[in-house]
C-alpha positions as CSV (number, residue, x, y, z in Angstrom):
1,M,0.1,0.0,-0.4
2,L,2.9,2.6,0.8
3,N,4.9,1.7,-2.0
4,S,1.5,2.5,-4.5
5,I,1.2,5.9,-2.6
6,I,4.8,6.5,-2.8
7,K,4.9,5.8,-6.8
8,Y,1.4,7.2,-7.7
9,F,3.5,10.4,-5.4
10,K,5.7,10.2,-7.3
11,I,4.2,9.8,-10.9
12,W,2.0,12.7,-10.1
13,L,5.2,15.4,-8.9
14,K,6.6,14.2,-12.6
15,F,3.7,15.4,-14.6
16,T,3.2,18.3,-12.1
17,T,6.5,19.0,-13.1
18,I,6.1,19.1,-16.6
19,A,2.4,21.0,-15.9
20,T,4.4,24.1,-14.3
21,Q,7.6,24.6,-16.5
22,I,4.8,24.6,-19.3
23,A,2.7,27.4,-17.5
24,F,5.9,29.1,-17.1
25,T,7.0,29.9,-20.4
26,S,5.3,33.3,-20.8
27,R,5.8,34.9,-17.2
28,F,3.5,37.4,-18.2
29,G,0.6,35.4,-19.1
30,A,0.8,33.9,-15.6
31,T,1.0,36.9,-14.0
32,V,-1.9,38.4,-15.8
33,F,-3.6,34.7,-14.9
34,I,-2.8,34.8,-10.7
35,V,-3.9,38.7,-10.5
36,A,-7.0,38.1,-12.4
37,K,-7.9,35.5,-10.3
38,I,-7.1,37.3,-6.9
39,L,-9.3,40.4,-8.5
40,R,-12.5,38.7,-8.9
41,I,-12.0,37.3,-5.4
42,I,-11.4,41.1,-3.9
43,F,-14.5,42.5,-6.3
44,F,-17.1,40.1,-5.5
45,L,-16.0,40.2,-1.7
46,L,-16.2,44.7,-2.3
47,L,-20.0,43.1,-3.6
48,L,-21.0,42.0,-0.1
49,I,-19.7,44.4,1.9
50,F,-22.0,46.3,-0.4
51,L,-24.5,44.4,0.2
52,T,-24.6,44.0,3.7
53,S,-23.8,47.6,4.1
54,K,-27.7,48.3,2.6
55,V,-29.3,44.8,4.0
56,K,-27.2,43.9,7.4
57,V,-28.2,40.6,7.6
58,I,-28.7,38.1,4.1
59,A,-30.7,35.2,4.7
60,G,-30.2,34.7,8.3
61,Y,-26.4,35.7,8.5
62,S,-23.9,38.2,9.1
63,L,-21.1,40.1,6.6
64,W,-19.0,37.7,8.0
65,Q,-20.4,34.7,8.3
66,I,-21.4,35.8,4.2
67,A,-17.8,35.7,4.1
68,L,-17.1,32.7,5.6
69,F,-19.4,31.0,3.1
70,Y,-17.4,32.6,-0.1
71,A,-14.1,31.5,1.3
72,T,-14.7,28.3,1.6
73,F,-15.7,28.4,-1.4
74,N,-12.8,29.4,-2.9
75,L,-11.2,27.5,-0.8
76,I,-12.8,23.7,-3.2
77,D,-13.1,25.4,-6.3
78,S,-9.5,26.2,-6.1
79,L,-8.0,22.7,-4.6
80,T,-10.1,21.1,-7.0
81,Q,-8.5,23.4,-9.9
82,F,-5.0,22.9,-8.6
83,F,-5.2,19.2,-8.6
84,L,-8.2,18.1,-11.3
85,R,-6.9,20.0,-13.9
86,E,-6.1,17.7,-15.9
87,V,-9.7,17.1,-16.4
88,Y,-9.5,20.4,-19.0
89,R,-6.8,18.7,-21.0
90,F,-8.9,15.1,-21.4
91,R,-10.8,16.6,-24.9
92,S,-8.0,16.1,-26.4
93,Y,-6.9,13.3,-25.6
94,V,-9.7,11.3,-26.5
95,T,-10.1,12.4,-29.8
96,M,-6.6,12.3,-30.8
97,G,-5.8,8.9,-29.8
98,Y,-3.8,9.7,-26.8
99,L,-5.8,8.5,-24.5
100,D,-4.8,4.5,-25.9
101,Y,-1.1,5.1,-24.9
102,I,-2.7,6.1,-21.3
103,L,-4.7,3.1,-21.2
104,I,-1.4,0.7,-21.9
105,K,0.6,2.6,-19.6
106,P,1.5,0.2,-16.5
107,F,-0.9,2.9,-13.3
108,S,-4.2,3.9,-13.6
109,A,-5.1,5.5,-16.6
110,L,-8.1,7.0,-14.1
111,F,-5.5,9.0,-12.2
112,R,-3.3,10.0,-15.5
113,S,-6.7,11.3,-16.3
114,L,-7.3,13.1,-12.9
115,F,-4.3,14.3,-11.2
116,G,-2.0,14.6,-14.9
117,G,-0.5,17.6,-13.8
118,S,-1.8,20.2,-11.2
119,D,-1.3,23.9,-11.4
120,L,0.8,25.8,-9.2
121,L,-0.9,29.1,-10.3
122,D,-4.0,28.1,-8.0
123,L,-1.5,27.8,-4.8
124,P,-1.4,31.6,-4.4
125,V,-5.3,31.5,-4.4
126,I,-5.5,28.5,-2.0
127,F,-3.0,29.9,0.9
128,L,-4.9,33.5,0.3
129,S,-8.2,31.4,1.1
130,V,-6.6,29.6,3.8
131,I,-5.8,33.0,5.2
132,F,-8.7,34.3,5.1
133,I,-11.0,31.9,6.9
134,F,-8.8,32.1,9.3
135,I,-9.2,35.7,9.9
136,V,-13.1,35.0,9.3
137,A,-13.6,32.3,11.4
138,Q,-12.1,34.3,14.6
139,R,-14.6,36.8,14.3
140,I,-17.3,34.1,14.3
141,E,-19.3,33.1,17.8
142,N,-19.6,30.0,19.2
143,L,-16.4,28.1,17.4
144,S,-16.0,24.6,19.0
145,L,-12.3,22.5,18.4
146,V,-15.5,19.4,16.9
147,G,-16.8,22.2,14.6
148,M,-13.5,22.9,13.3
149,L,-12.6,18.6,13.3
150,L,-15.6,18.8,11.5
151,Y,-15.1,21.6,8.7
152,I,-11.9,20.1,7.7
153,L,-13.2,16.3,7.2
154,L,-16.3,17.8,5.7
155,V,-13.6,20.0,3.1
156,L,-12.4,16.7,2.3
157,N,-15.7,14.9,1.7
158,A,-16.3,17.9,-0.7
159,L,-13.1,17.2,-2.4
160,L,-14.4,13.8,-3.0
161,I,-17.8,15.0,-4.8
162,A,-15.4,16.8,-6.8
163,A,-13.9,14.7,-8.4
164,S,-16.9,12.6,-8.5
165,F,-18.2,15.2,-10.3
166,H,-14.7,15.2,-13.0
167,I,-14.7,10.8,-13.1
168,F,-18.2,11.6,-14.3
169,V,-17.0,14.6,-16.8
170,L,-14.2,12.2,-18.3
171,S,-16.5,9.3,-18.5
172,I,-18.7,11.2,-20.8
173,G,-15.9,12.7,-22.9
174,V,-15.1,9.0,-23.2
175,L,-18.2,8.1,-24.5
176,T,-19.3,11.0,-26.0
177,T,-15.6,13.6,-26.8
178,E,-17.6,16.0,-25.2
179,V,-15.9,17.8,-22.1
180,D,-15.4,21.6,-22.4
181,N,-18.8,22.4,-22.0
182,T,-19.9,19.6,-19.4
183,I,-17.1,20.5,-16.9
184,M,-18.0,24.3,-17.4
185,L,-21.6,23.1,-16.6
186,Y,-20.1,21.9,-13.5
187,R,-18.1,25.3,-12.7
188,D,-21.6,26.9,-13.4
189,L,-23.4,24.9,-10.9
190,T,-20.8,25.4,-8.1
191,Q,-20.7,28.9,-8.5
192,M,-23.8,29.5,-6.6
193,G,-22.4,27.7,-3.7
194,R,-20.5,31.0,-3.7
195,V,-23.2,32.3,-1.0
196,P,-26.0,30.6,1.7
197,V,-28.3,28.3,-0.4
198,E,-30.6,30.0,1.6
199,I,-30.7,32.6,-0.3
200,Y,-32.2,30.9,-3.2
201,K,-36.0,29.8,-3.0
202,E,-36.5,26.5,-1.3
203,T,-37.0,24.5,-4.1
204,I,-33.9,25.8,-5.7
205,S,-32.0,25.3,-2.3
206,W,-33.7,22.0,-2.2
207,I,-32.4,20.7,-5.5
208,I,-28.7,22.2,-5.5
209,T,-28.2,21.1,-2.3
210,F,-29.2,17.2,-2.5
211,I,-29.8,16.4,-5.8
212,I,-27.1,18.1,-7.5
213,P,-24.9,18.8,-4.1
214,V,-23.5,22.5,-4.5
215,G,-24.4,22.6,-0.9
216,I,-23.2,19.7,0.5
217,M,-20.0,21.2,-0.6
218,V,-20.1,24.5,0.4
219,S,-22.4,24.7,3.1
220,F,-22.3,22.2,5.1
221,P,-18.2,22.6,5.5
222,T,-19.0,26.6,6.5
223,K,-22.4,25.4,8.8
224,A,-20.5,22.6,10.4
225,L,-17.2,25.3,11.5
226,M,-20.2,27.5,12.5
227,G,-22.3,24.8,14.8
228,L,-25.5,25.2,12.9
229,L,-24.8,21.1,11.4
230,S,-27.2,18.6,12.9
231,P,-25.7,15.4,13.2
232,S,-27.7,13.5,10.3
233,S,-27.0,16.2,8.2
234,V,-23.2,15.3,9.0
235,F,-24.0,12.0,8.3
236,I,-25.9,12.9,4.6
237,S,-22.5,14.5,3.2
238,F,-20.6,12.1,4.2
239,L,-22.3,9.1,2.2
240,T,-23.3,11.2,-0.2
241,G,-20.1,11.6,-1.0
242,L,-19.9,8.1,-0.8
243,I,-22.4,7.4,-3.1
244,F,-20.9,9.2,-5.5
245,I,-17.6,8.4,-5.6
246,L,-18.5,5.0,-6.2
247,L,-21.5,5.8,-8.9
248,S,-18.5,7.8,-10.6
249,F,-16.3,5.1,-11.0
250,K,-18.8,2.8,-11.8
251,F,-19.1,5.0,-14.5
252,W,-16.2,5.2,-15.6
253,R,-15.3,1.4,-16.0
254,F,-19.2,1.6,-17.8
255,S,-17.0,3.8,-20.0
256,L,-14.2,2.2,-21.0
257,S,-16.2,-0.5,-22.2
258,R,-18.0,1.3,-24.8
259,Y,-14.4,2.9,-26.1
260,S,-13.2,3.0,-28.9
261,S,-10.3,4.3,-30.2
262,A,-8.9,6.3,-32.2
263,S,-6.9,3.6,-34.9
264,S,-9.9,1.7,-34.3
């Protein structure tokens, strides 16, 4: 088991090194990319400050609580993009036949398709999100050690659900060669988690919590940290993560069984 972990860590590190070299081919472009991401965060925070200056409470949450929702969203979104950036390149692998080459390699094709090169340009946003969460959390009342532990575990569970979505996208790409629009649809849906799901109508709130579990991914960790999440919701969150990852693995195996290589 340990040898396998070390083996795949070395594989990930190798592909990440290559992806980093490509990303920094244009230092100006890399700088603009990082600055644009940071500015996007700042502008949305300014919008939240403007809204709460007019309305002190939104959906029952204060400014700091809403800021914590947004910071948690940024952390989960940035970690997902950092580790799973290879999914955005997957369509060309299918259409150009490179997937054939991946499938004959002596390591998991799914691992290669998911973790084939992390994007180090996301690291500044990740660090800023962690720092911002730490600052905001100090202004939230009723924090507890249990809440902090649940927050960490639920963030990890959110990453598991995000990985499941990306595996579904890869599987659809194998079956249809369509990846770009599917992954952007996922991105658009997760954007709804930047704020508490309670601000949406009850029906929409329920759908994006339990059918498309954006609420479970983003809102549940934040609520757990604030002591607002019930034990049953914690159980539902972990159960959802388990179900989604198992279903995604099954769909991936199904898609490979229907795959026709570019050379056939």
